[in-house]
C-alpha positions, 0 to 999 in steps of 0.5 A: 549312168550314161557316162559309165556305159560310154566309158565302158564301151570306149575303153573296150570292156565290152565283149568282142565277137570271135570274128572281131578278136580274130580280125584284130589279131590277124591285123597285128600279126600282119603289122608285125611284118612291117614293124619287125622289118623296120626294127631289123633294118634299123638295128642292123644299121646301128650294129654296123655303126657301133662296130664302125665307130669302135675299130680295133676291138675283138669279137668278145669286146664288141659282144660285151658292148652295147647288147640292146641293139642285138637284143632288139634285132633278135626279137625283130627276127623272131617276130618276122619269122612268126608273122611270115610263117603265119601269112604263108602257112608253110607246112614245114618252115625249116628256116624258122626252126634254124634261126630261132634255135640260133637266137636261143643259142646266141641269147644263152651265150649273152646271158652266160657272158653277162653272168661271168662278168658280173657275178662277183659284183652283183647279187642274184636279183641284180643279175636277173634285173640286169638280164631282164631283156635277155630273159624276155628275148629268151621267152620270145625265142623259145615260145616261137621255137616250141610252136614251130616244132610241136604246136603247129602240127596240132593246129594250135591257134596261131593268133594266140601265140601272135598276141603273146609274141607281140606283147613280148616284142612290145615290152622289149621295144619300150624297154629299149626306148626308155633305156636308150633315151635315158642314156641320150639325156645323160649326153644332153640329147633328146628323148626321140628313141622313147617317143619313137618306140611309144608310137611304134608300139601304141599305134602300129599294134592294136590293143583293147583301149584299157590295155593301151592305157595300161601299157602306155601308163606304165611305160610313161611312169617308168620313164618319168620316174627315171627321167626326173633325176636327170631333169633336176640335174639339168635344172640345177645346172641352169638348164630348162625348167622341168615343168614344161618338159613334164607337161609336154610328156603328159600331153604326149601320153594323152595324145598317144592314148587317144590315137591308140583308142581311135585306131582300135575303134576304127579297126573294130568298126572295120571288123564289124562291117566285115563280119556283117558282110560275111554273115550276110554272105553265109545267110545267102549261101545257106538260103541257096542250099537250105530249106528255110523252115527245116534247115535241111537241103532244098531242091536246088542243092538236091538237084546238084547233089543228085547229078554229082552222085549219078555221074560218079563213075563209082556209082551204080545208078541202076541201084539208086532210086528217087523217093517222094515222101508225102505225109498224108492227113497233115492238114488235119494235124495243122487244123488240130494243133495249129501251124506253129506246132505243125512247123515244129513237127515238120522240122523234127520229121525233116531231121528224122528223114535226113538221119535215116538216109544219112549220107544220101541226098535229102531235101524238102520239096514243099509243105509236107513233101520230101525227096531222097535219092536212096539205095534201092537195097535199103530204101523201103526198109528205111521208109518203113522205119520212118513210117513206124516212127510217124505212127508212134509219134502222135495218137490223136491224129492219124498220119500216114507216109505215102511214098512214090519211087522212080529208078533212073534209067540213065546216068544223065537222068534229070533229077527234076524229072525223076522227082516229078515222076516219083511224085506222080507215082505217089499221087496214085496211092493218095487216100488208098488205105493200106497202099503206101508205096507205088513205083513208077513203072511202064503203066504209070509212065503211060499215064504220066505222059498222058497227064503231061500231054494234057497240061501241055496241050490245053491251050492248043486244045482250046484254040483248035476247038478240041474242047467241046460242050456236052449237055445233060438234061435236067427235068422236073420230077413230076412231069419229066419235062426238060427244065435245064441243062448241065454243061459238061466238058469233053476233050476230043483229042487228035492223038488220044481220041476221046479223053474222059473228064475223069482223066483231064479235069483232075490233071488240070486242077492239080497243075492249076490250069482248070480255069482255061477249060472253064473259061472255054466252056463259059464262052461256048455255052453263051455262044450256043445259047445266042445262036439258038435264040437267033435261030428261033429255038427255045432255050433252057437254063444251063448250069456251069461248073465253077472250080475253086481254082477259078476264083483264084486263077482268074476273075471268074465272075468278071469272065462270066459277065463278059460272056453274058454281055458279049452274047447278050444272054439273060442272067436267069439262063445261067446257073452257077454250080459251086462244089461243097468241097470247095467251100470246106476250106473257104478263105474268104475268096469263095464267100465273096464270090458267091455274094457277088454272083447273087448281087449280079442276079445269078442263081447259085447252086450247091453241087455234090452235097453229100459227096464226103465233105458235107457240113451243115455249116455250109448251109448255115453260112452261105445262101444257095438257090438249089441244093444238088444232091450227090449221086452217091446216095443212089448207090445200091438204092434198091437195097439200102433203106438208109439211103431213102431215109437220108435222102428224104431228110435232106430234101425236107431240110432244103425245103425248110431253109428255102432251097430247091432240091435236085438229085443227080445220078438217077438211073432207075425208075424206082429211084425217080419215083421215090425222089418225086414222092419225097418232094425233090423238084429236079432230077438228072441222070442217065434215066433222062439222058446222058451228056450229049453234043448240042446237035444230038440234043436238038435232034432229040427235042425235034423228034419229041424224045425230049420235051421242053417244059413250059416252066423253066424256073 
């Protein structure tokens, strides 16, 4: 079986790729230039020599003489014309048409002359057999002339024609070699012409190995069958033995077959390597311009294409708009159906967007985000069509298409900035039901530049002390005495003034810079605590807010440990607050961090419980010391009886699983009394004090406005 597979492969019965076929055909066509040029030179020389050795004859007498030279010369001329036209790719090769027509006329004349001279002595089959090479030449010349006059305009594949012409030319060459060598043998000369033509056809042209075996086998058998009578005659005359010549001829055939097979496999190996390089380059080119998941263009190509569109003098850039498309709630789709199904959906969505905005730059930016440079006249209509198809695609999961738009304000607008602006406009309508489009206007521009300012200035704000810590009191519910503080960040900026945390914290989280802010707060809290202790002041525990990104962007536990060691702070004086929403998508990082914090001796609080992400699994899977109930439960507290029931049950739930409770956002005495009666241990809110600078806190403690409890834990 292995031998059979080897033989099938070596003899070329395996399928070649289109590129390999084209490579070998191209090689044959280019080789034909050299072959036909050699034939032209040799046969022209032989014709001159033939005429020179026979002086005094008329033209027709020369014409009636040795025609093989003229046939081979003419076939070489046709082949070099075709090869030359293929390589140079002339649009109108007049010379080829003229010369091929001349060969057809000459060949027709030779055929007519031959019939006129021999029709009396030969049958029709004899005449055809005698004109076999003239007929082959006619086929070769007519095929080329038809191709040159008609098919070249229809882009017919020239490699197919080239292979056919090489076959016809090869047959003519082999026939010439056989007949010339048989003639030479009759004159007691060698068979060099046959040997030369066999090498010529087998080694310079590349055939499938089984084709080479077939061509060479037929040619050798034909020559051998005609050679045997001559060998016998030579033997009877006392010449050399026939066996030695037969063995030599057979050996030559074997060697020639092996060489032709070797050449084929060498060329095929070269073609395979070239094809691999071409495929690798194509893959790299695709990777440079295509999104690897969806197959549509990526942002690199989109930016280039957008620049070309905007810079086109025929384009009215004021009627163009950059669109940022975001599929809202797609995460739920992935959770429900799996990432593989989610990827398939993104592929279909990408093609839908590309087809909807056909002819305009479209790309996938990342995740479920796509960008388009569209015409303002139809942009919203097309996005609405996509939204309708998204709504109708899957009823189990509600998906919504949010779109942000930005109109370029100059022809040289940077697509990257434009997309960023459209993206920001889109972010402003996130989770807003019924609002699906927002355009980047002057108001958005002001907010956008403020956000960019925040991201670009966070480092200098930390370095220059613009980031400050404000402390909000936490009191025991029964005594209303201070038992702790929550450290909150404030930004006192020289340009924008006092920035609200609701402005800069979401921006820093979005741009993954929040860890710089939190690290600064950790440092200031520990420093303030050390200074207070050194001054002989009483200190109370301070809770620190940890963002989910803190654990991704830095070694949050390690940073806290460094601050504690640097300022020699008791770990009991620092409490770590982790928001419930951060734990909702825990991938192992937060769970390990919480476990490490407990091992290091820190109290860990669950912050914002009930803010919209509540899950009893969080209480089941994680260990917390304090459950911090979100202030949203106190909204309309006096009028909403359900709030009291829910709060009462949450407090009892916390107590039942060994957690202390703290409710934030307490602003009324009624709410404070209810929470105290329900058993909530700690309270926080404007009723007991707003976030304040350290100096103000000290002043309130000194004047008795805030009384520090003797019990801190």
